[in-house]
C-alpha positions as CSV (number, residue, x, y, z in Angstrom):
1,M,0.0,0.0,0.0
2,P,1.4,3.4,-0.9
3,L,2.7,5.5,2.0
4,E,0.2,8.4,1.3
5,Q,-2.7,5.9,1.5
6,R,-1.4,4.7,4.9
7,Y,-1.2,8.3,6.1
8,A,-4.8,8.8,5.0
9,Q,-5.9,5.7,6.9
10,A,-4.1,7.0,10.0
11,A,-5.6,10.4,9.7
12,E,-9.1,8.9,9.4
13,A,-8.6,6.7,12.5
14,L,-7.4,9.7,14.5
15,K,-10.4,11.9,13.5
16,N,-12.8,9.2,14.6
17,A,-11.0,8.4,17.9
18,R,-12.3,9.2,21.4
19,A,-9.0,8.8,23.0
20,L,-5.3,8.6,22.1
21,V,-2.4,6.6,23.6
22,V,1.1,7.5,22.6
23,T,3.6,4.7,23.1
24,T,7.3,5.4,22.5
25,G,10.8,3.9,22.6
26,A,14.2,5.4,22.1
27,G,13.5,6.2,18.4
28,M,11.2,9.0,19.5
29,G,14.1,11.1,20.5
30,V,16.2,10.6,17.4
31,D,14.7,13.6,15.6
32,S,15.6,15.7,18.7
33,G,19.2,14.7,18.3
34,L,19.2,12.0,21.0
35,P,21.0,8.7,20.4
36,D,18.8,5.5,20.4
37,F,21.7,3.2,21.6
38,R,20.6,0.6,18.9
39,G,23.1,-2.2,19.3
40,D,26.7,-1.7,20.5
41,Q,27.7,0.3,17.5
42,G,24.9,2.8,18.0
43,F,25.9,3.2,21.6
44,W,29.6,3.6,20.7
45,N,28.7,6.2,18.1
46,A,27.2,8.3,20.9
47,Y,29.9,7.4,23.4
48,P,33.1,6.6,21.5
49,M,35.1,6.7,24.7
50,Y,33.3,3.5,25.8
51,E,34.2,1.7,22.6
52,R,37.8,2.2,23.4
53,L,37.1,0.5,26.7
54,G,35.0,-2.2,25.2
55,I,32.0,-1.3,27.3
56,S,28.5,-1.8,25.9
57,F,25.3,0.0,26.9
58,I,24.3,-3.0,29.1
59,D,27.7,-2.7,30.8
60,A,27.4,1.0,31.4
61,A,23.7,1.0,32.5
62,N,24.3,-1.2,35.6
63,P,23.6,-0.2,39.2
64,A,26.7,-2.1,40.4
65,H,28.9,0.9,39.3
66,F,27.3,3.2,41.8
67,E,28.4,0.8,44.6
68,R,31.9,0.0,43.2
69,D,32.8,3.3,41.7
70,P,30.1,6.1,42.1
71,A,32.2,8.6,40.0
72,W,32.1,6.1,37.1
73,G,28.4,5.4,37.5
74,W,27.6,9.1,37.6
75,G,29.9,9.8,34.7
76,F,27.5,8.0,32.4
77,Y,24.2,9.1,34.0
78,G,25.4,12.6,34.8
79,H,26.3,13.1,31.1
80,R,22.9,11.7,30.1
81,T,21.1,14.0,32.6
82,N,22.9,17.0,31.2
83,L,22.2,15.9,27.6
84,Y,18.4,15.5,28.2
85,R,18.2,18.9,30.0
86,Q,19.8,20.6,27.0
87,T,17.7,18.8,24.4
88,V,14.7,20.6,22.8
89,P,11.8,18.2,21.9
90,H,11.3,18.0,18.2
91,A,8.2,19.5,16.5
92,G,6.4,16.1,16.5
93,F,5.6,16.5,20.2
94,K,3.8,19.8,19.5
95,T,1.9,18.2,16.6
96,V,0.5,15.5,18.9
97,L,-0.5,18.1,21.4
98,Q,-2.3,20.0,18.7
99,W,-4.2,16.9,17.7
100,I,-5.3,16.4,21.3
101,E,-6.7,19.9,21.4
102,R,-8.1,20.0,17.9
103,Y,-10.1,16.7,18.2
104,G,-10.8,16.9,22.0
105,L,-8.9,13.7,22.7
106,D,-8.4,12.3,26.1
107,H,-4.9,10.9,26.1
108,F,-2.0,9.1,27.9
109,V,1.7,8.6,27.1
110,V,3.5,5.3,27.8
111,T,7.2,5.5,27.2
112,S,10.3,3.4,28.0
113,N,12.4,6.6,27.7
114,V,13.8,8.1,30.9
115,D,14.5,11.5,29.3
116,G,11.4,13.5,30.4
117,Q,10.9,14.9,26.9
118,F,7.2,14.6,26.9
119,Q,6.8,16.7,30.1
120,K,9.3,19.1,28.7
121,A,7.2,19.4,25.5
122,G,4.1,20.3,27.6
123,F,2.4,17.0,28.3
124,A,1.0,16.8,31.8
125,D,3.0,14.7,34.2
126,E,-0.1,12.9,35.4
127,R,-0.7,11.7,31.8
128,V,2.7,10.0,31.4
129,L,3.7,6.4,32.3
130,E,7.5,6.0,32.4
131,V,7.9,2.3,32.5
132,H,11.6,2.4,33.2
133,G,11.6,5.4,35.6
134,S,13.0,8.9,35.0
135,I,16.5,10.3,35.1
136,H,15.0,13.5,36.5
137,H,14.3,11.7,39.8
138,L,16.7,10.2,42.4
139,Q,16.6,7.6,45.1
140,C,19.0,6.2,47.7
141,L,21.3,3.5,46.4
142,K,20.9,1.2,49.4
143,P,18.0,2.2,49.6
144,C,17.7,3.6,53.1
145,S,14.1,4.5,52.5
146,M,11.5,4.3,49.7
147,D,11.6,8.0,49.0
148,I,12.0,9.4,45.5
149,W,12.8,13.1,44.9
150,P,13.4,15.4,42.0
151,N,16.9,15.4,40.5
152,R,18.2,19.0,40.9
153,E,21.8,17.9,40.9
154,E,24.4,19.6,38.7
155,V,26.9,16.8,37.9
156,Q,30.1,17.8,36.1
157,V,31.7,15.1,34.0
158,D,35.2,14.8,32.7
159,L,34.6,13.7,29.1
160,K,38.1,12.3,28.7
161,T,37.6,9.8,31.5
162,M,33.8,9.8,31.7
163,R,34.0,10.2,35.5
164,A,31.9,12.6,37.5
165,T,33.7,15.2,39.6
166,N,30.9,15.3,42.2
167,I,28.6,12.6,43.5
168,P,24.9,13.2,44.3
169,Q,24.1,12.2,47.9
170,C,21.0,10.7,49.4
171,Q,19.1,13.5,51.1
172,F,18.3,11.2,54.1
173,C,21.4,9.2,54.9
174,G,24.1,11.0,53.1
175,G,25.1,7.9,51.1
176,T,25.3,7.7,47.3
177,A,22.1,8.6,45.4
178,R,21.3,7.1,42.0
179,P,18.8,7.8,39.3
180,N,15.3,6.4,39.8
181,I,15.8,4.3,36.6
182,L,15.4,0.6,36.1
183,M,18.8,-0.5,34.9
184,F,20.1,-3.9,33.7
185,G,20.4,-6.4,36.5
186,D,18.8,-4.0,38.9
187,Y,18.3,-5.0,42.5
188,S,17.5,-1.7,44.2
189,W,15.3,0.3,41.9
190,I,12.3,1.7,43.8
191,S,9.3,1.3,41.5
192,D,6.7,3.2,43.5
193,R,6.5,6.2,41.3
194,T,6.2,4.1,38.1
195,R,3.6,1.8,39.8
196,T,1.5,4.9,40.6
197,Q,1.7,6.0,37.0
198,E,0.7,2.5,35.9
199,E,-2.4,2.6,38.1
200,H,-3.4,5.9,36.6
201,F,-2.9,4.4,33.1
202,Q,-5.0,1.4,33.9
203,Q,-7.8,3.6,35.1
204,F,-7.6,5.6,31.8
205,I,-7.8,2.4,29.7
206,S,-10.7,1.0,31.7
207,T,-12.6,4.2,30.8
208,Y,-12.2,3.6,27.0
209,R,-12.4,-0.1,26.8
210,G,-14.4,-0.9,23.6
211,A,-14.4,2.8,22.5
212,P,-12.6,4.0,19.3
213,L,-9.0,4.3,20.5
214,V,-5.9,5.2,18.5
215,I,-2.4,4.0,19.7
216,I,0.5,5.9,18.0
217,E,3.6,3.9,18.6
218,M,6.9,5.5,17.7
219,G,10.5,4.3,17.7
220,A,9.9,1.1,19.7
221,G,12.2,-1.7,18.7
222,T,12.1,-5.5,19.3
223,A,15.3,-5.8,21.3
224,I,13.4,-4.8,24.5
225,P,9.8,-5.2,23.3
226,T,8.0,-3.8,26.3
227,I,6.4,-0.9,24.3
228,R,5.5,-3.0,21.3
229,H,3.8,-5.5,23.5
230,T,1.8,-2.7,25.2
231,S,0.7,-1.3,21.8
232,E,-0.3,-4.7,20.5
233,Q,-2.2,-5.6,23.7
234,L,-4.1,-2.3,23.5
235,G,-4.8,-3.0,19.8
236,R,-6.7,-6.1,20.6
237,N,-9.4,-4.2,22.4
238,G,-12.6,-3.4,20.5
239,Q,-12.3,-0.5,18.1
240,A,-8.6,0.2,18.7
241,T,-6.2,1.1,15.9
242,V,-2.4,0.9,16.3
243,I,-0.3,3.2,14.1
244,R,3.2,1.8,14.2
245,I,5.8,4.4,13.1
246,N,9.3,2.9,12.7
247,P,11.9,3.2,10.0
248,R,13.1,-0.4,10.3
249,E,10.8,-2.6,12.4
250,Y,7.5,-1.3,11.2
251,S,5.5,-4.5,10.4
252,I,2.1,-4.9,12.0
253,S,-0.9,-6.9,10.9
254,P,-4.1,-5.2,9.5
255,P,-6.3,-3.5,10.4
256,H,-3.5,-1.8,12.1
257,I,-1.3,0.6,10.2
258,S,2.5,0.6,9.6
259,L,4.4,3.7,8.6
260,P,8.1,3.0,7.6
261,T,9.4,6.4,8.7
262,G,11.0,8.1,11.6
263,A,8.7,9.6,14.3
264,L,8.7,13.2,13.1
265,E,8.3,12.3,9.4
266,G,5.4,10.0,10.2
267,L,3.6,12.6,12.3
268,Q,4.1,15.2,9.7
269,G,2.7,12.9,7.0
270,I,-0.5,12.3,9.1
271,E,-0.8,16.0,9.7
272,L,-0.8,16.8,6.0
273,Q,-3.7,14.4,5.5
274,L,-5.6,15.9,8.4
275,K,-5.1,19.4,7.0
276,A,-6.3,18.1,3.6
277,T,-9.6,16.9,5.2
278,P,-10.3,19.3,8.1
279,P,-13.0,18.4,10.7
280,P,-16.5,19.7,9.9
């Protein structure tokens, strides 16, 4: 099916929807200039210093570093925090917000990204489920308590060694603090914040069970298929339509719609169709 026809189908589904769920993986941030860490080579393209050390993303994203060598652990996560704070969300975020307002859509975001870009773009925090946590929140490494607090730390990183020059501390016990992110092989992540978000999302879904629902999935790969599984599960409910936007792994069975593009290009293609057939 020609791409323009797929855009037209996606636009029609969106116009007829009562609610919208946006599901995203790392590919959502690529158009904002963020790396997606796809495979070791993708990670090393973003962090060539780790290639010299033979360290993969899985090796770097491990909570054990905060215990053994906090300056090394915070070198990686401090750099990512600074990167996400500096990043401007691409125009696709605004496009989705415009659809929500234009068509009066109730909505929710489900993302495996920890970068906080949706909130930065203007989405309400109570309408976002961050399944792997957020780099913009901290917790105690031990943990000494179940508290989670905003990350207001300014972590300086030596880019030659990828080591932090200052270590965030737990505001309760004074020990090492860590990002409230689910890492590989994690044993101390406090999931309370994410669990509360999950409860809010389930309440949202129960409200629209059987109603016309559109799920726009962007940049979610198969290596860690959490987001894809969420989209497909939602797509089995009643009148739901999944629009999968992915430049490589875009396949999905009808009646759902696949767009073999990046996130921004796909959203812009749908918007052109919506403008061509405005609401009555």
